[in-house]
Structure formats: structure tokens, C-alpha cells
DOMARFI-942701 format. One record per residue (C-alpha): x negated, z negated, y negated. Coordinates in steps of 0.5 Angstrom, whole numbers, plus 500, padded with zeros to 3 digits. Example, Ala and Ser with C-alpha at 12.3 -4.5 7.8 and 13.67 -1.06 7.14 Angstrom:
// DOMARFI-942701
475484509/473486502/
This chain:
// DOMARFI-942701
500460068/496455063/499449066/497451073/490453070/489446067/492442073/487446077/481445073/482438072/482437080/476441080/473437075/475430078/472433085/466435082/465428078/466424085/461428088/456427082/458419083/458418090/452422092/447418089/450412092/450415099/442417098/443424102/447430101/453430106/454437109/462437108/461435101/457441099/461446103/467443100/464444093/462451094/469453097/472450091/468453086/469460090/476459090/476457082/471463081/476468084/482465081/478465074/476473075/483475077/486471071/481475066/482481070/489481069/489479061/484484060/489489063/494487059/489487053/488494054/495496055/497492048/491495045/491496037/491504037/497504041/500499036/498503030/500509033/507506034/508504027/505511025/511514029/516510026/514511019/513519020/520519023/523515018/527510022/531506017/536501019/537499026/532503029/527501024/529494025/528495033/522498032/519493028/522487032/518490038/512491034/512484032/514482040/508486042/503483037/505476039/504478046/497480044/496474040/498470046/493474051/487473046/489465046/489465054/483469055/479465050/482459054/480462060/473463058/472456055/475453062/470458066/464455062/466448063/467449070/460453071/457447067/460442071/458445078/451446075/451438074/454437081/448441084/443437079/446431082/445434089/438436088/437429085/440425090/436429095/429428092/431420092/433420099/426424101/422419096/426413099/424416106/417417105/417410102/420407108/416410113/409408109/412401109/413401117/406404118/403398113/408393117/405395124/398395121/399388119/402386125/396389129/391385124/395378125/395379133/387381132/386374128/390370133/386373139/380371135/383364133/384363140/377365143/374360137/379355140/376356147/369356145/370350141/373346146/368348151/362346146/366340145/366339153/358341153/357336148/361330151/357331158/350331154/352325151/354322157/348324161/343322155/347315155/345315163/338317162/337311157/340306161/335308167/
């Protein structure tokens, strides 16, 4: 159970790490990644709660009062020899199981805390990536608007320049014709 838990936890953590490193590069949240992260978390939580429930049931069945009751019964009956040794061996085995159960429960709780922390980091990365994407979109839209305004201004300036060139050409023609007429008037 411990090996399966640690293997599952490692895969879950690596998946969330991939989500945290890939999402900011994508610039937006892909729905498949979000759904996959949620489903993985739900499976992980269900597995953890089932394991914790199993360990708590085992802990209740191997509680300290029952151990002390067994040792009291053994002492009051006065079991000596093989029966007493058998009872002591059984009590030691139950104590060892109780310690293993405590260790497993503690490991499960630590692993659950790590899992929840990594999920919170994953959600934070998703939120940051989404905000960054929204900010990039707004900057891109404002840049498109500014580019359109600049293009309109450039077209307006080109039209004004063309009008001024036509006016200059027509003024040059009028001045040239006036100079020719003035030269003809002087000759006469």
C-alpha cells in the first residue's frame, strides 16, 4: 500500500508540475488540462479518504483499552508458560501493527498535505496564467487600435500631401503662364 501510494503521489505531483510549467507558456488555460487536474485530484482525494478511513477503522479495532484489557485478563488468569508466551507474542504483534498503522496514517496525512499544497500551487499557476493571458489580450487589442489610428493618420497625411503637391503644381503653372504673358507684354 505504501509503495502504491508513493508511486501514485509521485505521478500526481509530476502531472501538476507539468501543468504549472506548461500553462504559463501556453498563455491560456486549456480546458482538457483543467479537467484532467480536477479528475486526478478527485481520484487522489477518494483514494486518500478510503485509506484514512481504513486506517482509522484498524486503529479503533486495535485501540489501547483493548490491549490493556488483554494484558489484564492474562495477568488475572495467571497464564504461565506456553499460553502466557503466546499471549505476550500476540500482544507484541498487535502493538507492532498499531505502530505500523500510526506510521501509515502519519505518512498518509503528510502525503495528503503535500498533495493539497501542490494542487493549490497548480490552481495559482492557472489563475496567474489566465490573468497574464487576459492582460496580453488587452495589450494586443489596444495595440491593434493604435495601429489602426496610426494608419488612418498616415493616409490622411498622404492625402494632404498629394493635395499640396497638386496645388504647388497648379501654382507653378499659373506663375509660369504669368511670366510668359509678362514677357510677351514687355516685348510689345
